[in-house]
C-alpha positions in Angstrom: 10.2 1.0 -31.8 9.0 -2.6 -32.4 5.9 -3.0 -34.5 3.4 -5.7 -35.6 1.8 -5.2 -39.0 -1.5 -7.1 -39.1 -2.9 -7.9 -42.6 0.7 -7.9 -43.7 0.3 -9.5 -47.2 -2.7 -7.3 -48.2 -2.3 -4.3 -50.5 -2.0 -1.8 -47.7 -0.1 -4.1 -45.3 2.6 -4.2 -47.9 2.5 -0.4 -48.3 3.1 0.0 -44.5 5.9 -2.5 -44.5 7.6 -0.6 -47.3 7.0 2.7 -45.5 8.4 1.4 -42.1 11.6 0.3 -43.9 12.3 3.9 -44.6 12.0 5.1 -41.0 15.0 5.0 -38.7 14.8 3.3 -35.3 11.8 1.1 -36.3 11.8 -2.7 -36.5 8.9 -4.9 -37.6 9.1 -7.8 -35.2 5.8 -9.5 -36.0 3.4 -9.9 -38.9 -0.1 -11.3 -39.0 -2.4 -12.7 -41.6 -4.9 -15.6 -41.7 -3.1 -17.6 -44.4 -0.1 -19.3 -42.8 1.9 -19.7 -46.0 1.4 -16.1 -47.2 2.3 -14.5 -43.8 5.3 -16.7 -43.3 6.5 -15.7 -46.8 6.2 -12.1 -45.9 8.2 -12.7 -42.7 10.9 -14.6 -44.5 11.2 -11.9 -47.2 11.5 -9.1 -44.6 13.7 -11.0 -42.1 10.9 -10.7 -39.5 11.2 -13.0 -36.6 7.5 -13.8 -35.9 4.6 -14.6 -38.2 1.1 -15.4 -36.8 -2.3 -16.2 -38.1 -4.2 -14.6 -35.2 -3.8 -11.1 -33.7 -4.1 -12.4 -30.2 -0.8 -14.3 -30.5 1.0 -11.1 -31.7 -0.2 -8.6 -29.2 0.8 -10.6 -26.2 4.5 -10.6 -27.3 7.0 -8.5 -25.3 8.8 -7.5 -28.5 5.7 -5.6 -29.9 5.2 -2.0 -28.7 2.6 -1.0 -31.3 0.4 -2.4 -34.0 -0.7 -1.3 -37.5 -4.0 -2.8 -38.4 -4.4 -3.3 -42.2 -7.1 -5.9 -41.7 -10.7 -6.1 -42.9 -12.8 -3.1 -42.0 -15.4 -5.1 -40.1 -12.6 -6.2 -37.7 -11.1 -2.8 -37.0 -12.9 -1.7 -33.9 -12.7 -5.1 -32.1 -9.0 -5.5 -33.0 -8.1 -1.9 -32.0 -9.8 -2.3 -28.6 -7.9 -5.7 -28.1 -4.6 -4.0 -29.0 -5.1 -1.2 -26.4 -6.4 -3.7 -23.8 -3.0 -5.5 -24.3 -1.2 -2.2 -23.7 -0.2 -1.7 -27.4 -0.4 1.6 -29.3 -2.5 1.2 -32.5 -2.8 2.7 -35.9 -6.0 1.6 -37.6 -6.2 1.7 -41.4 -9.1 3.7 -42.7 -11.8 3.5 -41.4 -11.4 2.9 -37.7 -14.9 1.3 -37.7 -17.9 0.9 -40.0 -20.4 2.3 -37.5 -20.6 5.3 -35.2 -21.2 3.1 -32.2 -18.0 1.0 -32.8 -16.0 4.2 -33.5 -17.1 5.6 -30.2 -16.1 2.4 -28.4 -12.6 2.7 -29.9 -12.4 6.3 -28.6 -13.6 5.3 -25.2 -10.9 2.6 -24.9 -8.2 5.1 -25.9 -9.4 7.5 -23.3 -9.4 4.7 -20.7 -5.9 3.6 -21.6 -4.2 6.9 -22.7 -2.4 5.0 -25.4 -1.8 6.4 -28.8 -4.6 5.4 -31.1 -4.6 6.9 -34.6 -7.0 6.5 -37.5 -5.5 6.0 -41.0 -6.7 9.3 -42.5 -3.9 9.4 -45.0 -5.3 12.3 -47.0 -4.3 14.6 -44.1 -0.7 13.5 -44.8 -0.5 13.3 -48.6 1.9 16.2 -49.5 -0.7 17.4 -52.1 -3.3 18.0 -49.4 -0.7 19.3 -46.9 0.3 22.0 -49.4 -3.3 23.1 -49.5 -3.8 22.9 -45.8 -0.7 25.0 -45.0 -1.9 27.8 -47.3 -5.4 27.7 -45.9 -3.9 28.1 -42.4 -1.6 30.9 -43.5 -4.6 32.8 -44.9 -3.4 32.5 -48.5 -6.3 30.4 -49.7 -10.0 30.0 -48.9 -11.7 26.9 -50.1 -15.0 27.5 -51.9 -15.7 24.0 -53.1 -14.1 20.6 -53.1 -15.2 18.4 -56.1 -14.2 14.8 -55.6 -14.4 11.7 -57.6 -13.7 8.2 -56.1 -13.9 5.6 -58.8 -13.1 1.9 -59.0 -14.2 -1.0 -61.2 -15.1 -3.7 -58.6 -18.1 -5.7 -59.7 -16.4 -8.6 -58.1 -15.0 -8.7 -54.6 -11.4 -7.9 -55.2 -8.8 -5.7 -53.4 -6.5 -3.0 -54.6 -4.1 -5.6 -56.0 -6.9 -7.2 -58.0 -6.9 -10.3 -55.8 -10.0 -12.0 -54.3 -11.1 -10.3 -51.1 -12.5 -12.2 -48.1 -14.6 -9.3 -46.9 -16.9 -6.7 -48.5 -15.7 -3.1 -49.0 -18.1 -0.1 -48.6 -18.3 3.1 -50.5 -19.6 5.1 -47.5 -17.7 3.8 -44.5 -14.4 3.3 -46.3 -14.0 5.4 -49.4 -16.2 8.4 -48.5 -14.5 8.4 -45.1 -11.4 9.8 -46.7 -13.2 12.8 -48.2 -15.5 13.5 -45.3 -12.6 13.7 -42.9 -10.5 15.7 -45.3 -13.2 18.2 -46.0 -13.7 18.9 -42.3 -10.0 19.0 -41.7 -9.4 21.5 -44.6 -12.3 23.7 -43.7 -11.7 23.6 -39.9 -15.0 22.4 -38.6 -17.8 19.7 -38.7 -20.1 19.8 -41.8 -23.3 21.6 -40.9 -25.2 19.9 -43.7 -24.6 16.4 -45.1 -26.7 14.1 -47.2 -26.2 11.1 -49.5 -27.9 9.3 -52.4 -27.1 5.8 -53.3 -27.8 3.5 -56.3 -29.3 0.0 -56.2 -27.4 -2.7 -54.2 -25.2 -5.3 -55.9 -27.3 -8.5 -56.0 -24.4 -10.6 -54.5 -22.3 -8.2 -52.6 -25.3 -6.5 -51.0 -23.7 -3.0 -51.1 -24.5 0.1 -53.2 -22.2 0.4 -56.2 -22.8 4.1 -56.8 -23.2 7.0 -54.4 -23.3 10.8 -54.3 -22.6 12.8 -51.2 -23.0 16.5 -50.5 -21.7 18.5 -47.6 -21.5 22.2 -46.4 -19.0 23.4 -44.0 -19.4 25.9 -41.2 -17.4 28.4 -43.2 -19.8 28.1 -46.2 -17.6 25.9 -48.4 -19.3 23.0 -50.1 -18.2 19.5 -51.1 -19.6 17.3 -53.8 -18.4 13.6 -53.8 -19.2 11.0 -56.5 -18.3 7.4 -55.8 -18.6 4.3 -57.9 -17.5 0.7 -58.1 -18.9 0.6 -61.7 -16.4 3.0 -63.4 -14.2 1.6 -66.2 -11.0 3.5 -66.3 -8.2 4.6 -63.9 -8.7 3.7 -60.3 -8.5 6.2 -57.5 -9.7 9.5 -56.0 -9.2 12.9 -57.6 -9.8 16.1 -55.7 -10.4 19.5 -57.3 -10.0 22.4 -54.8 -11.8 25.5 -56.1 -10.4 28.4 -54.0 -10.7 32.2 -54.0 -7.1 32.3 -55.1 -6.6 29.4 -57.6 -7.8 26.0 -58.5 -5.8 22.9 -57.6 -6.2 19.2 -58.5 -4.8 16.6 -56.1 -4.1 13.1 -57.2 -2.7 11.2 -54.1 0.8 12.6 -53.5 0.8 14.8 -56.6 -0.7 18.3 -57.1 -1.5 20.4 -60.2 -3.0 23.8 -60.7 -6.2 24.2 -62.7 -4.3 24.2 -65.9 -2.6 20.9 -65.2 0.8 22.5 -64.3 2.4 20.3 -61.7 3.3 21.9 -58.4 6.6 21.1 -56.7 5.9 19.4 -53.3 9.5 18.5 -52.5 9.7 20.9 -49.5 6.3 20.0 -47.9 7.4 17.1 -45.8 10.4 14.7 -45.2 8.8 12.3 -47.7 6.5 12.4 -50.7 4.8 9.2 -49.7 1.6 9.7 -47.7 1.7 6.2 -46.1 5.2 6.8 -44.8 4.2 10.2 -43.4 1.3 8.8 -41.5 3.5 6.0 -40.1 6.1 8.6 -39.1 3.4 10.6 -37.3 2.2 7.5 -35.4 5.7 6.6 -34.3 6.7 10.2 -33.4 3.5 10.6 -31.3 4.4 7.4 -29.3 8.0 8.6 -28.8 7.0 12.1 -27.7 4.0 11.1 -25.6 1.6 13.3 -27.5 -1.7 13.1 -29.3 -1.2 12.5 -33.0 -2.7 14.3 -35.9 -5.7 12.1 -36.9 -6.1 10.6 -33.4 -9.3 8.5 -33.1 -10.8 11.2 -30.9 -10.1 13.9 -33.5 -11.5 11.8 -36.4 -14.7 10.8 -34.5 -16.4 13.9 -36.0 -16.0 12.4 -39.5 -17.7 9.2 -38.3 -20.5 11.2 -36.9 -21.0 12.9 -40.3 -20.9 9.5 -42.0 -23.6 8.3 -39.7 -25.7 11.3 -40.6 -25.2 10.6 -44.3 -26.1 7.0 -43.9 -29.3 7.8 -42.1 -30.2 10.3 -44.9 -30.1 7.5 -47.4 -32.5 5.1 -45.5 
């Protein structure tokens, strides 16, 4: 399996390159990034044969079977459609688009081409959330409430590596997308109620820096989500699952019970790295000719819920 990683020198492009190095039968043959010096340095460090500054020059190559897009959110839909138009399978880092219309266009192109197109809903694959999901499906747990905090300190336009970012991030269409999709995935249906509240926009970035979201699932479970770019302290997202049979706290690939006792996740999956697991699912789906977990069609319902939340805040 020969892959191109677009956005290769960004924070998540690097995470995907590291993950792919741990998967057998996979070779990164092309990397893309708009800065020539940076992308060529990534290629040289990884022994990758091609480095390009434009996606178009990568997706026409015969030695590229599939593409992982770790590029700015605003480009995801257009680039994903271009990949499929070129006959390439595509994994789109979260979110697949920053509007419902663009997300629908991605799904339409996937249905037209029948290629594997997957959204980067990594929370479905983090071992911590998989552990919960497996027990919900087995009837051992029923989720009553998910209480989620997504906090960053980003009063300037920087990425996860603390470097200047060329595009503007978004609390709703990026960071809330993780939790909206996960809540629906864990409760087994689309939210029947969803609303949002947002604070004042940043005077320069033009985006809300604080947000609160509420959802109710078809099974009666509720979700409260607090998001901020103003929080001083540890970065990241922390999930508290309040269930009928226990309370659990998920921090990325780690899981604790309500009393902060860590739960052994070593048997949940072949890796304890969520990025590696999502890449493995993408590659396996291509090889097996099947629809992946977190296909763009499957995750479209989360985009519909995000659209409802956005409209509730107008």
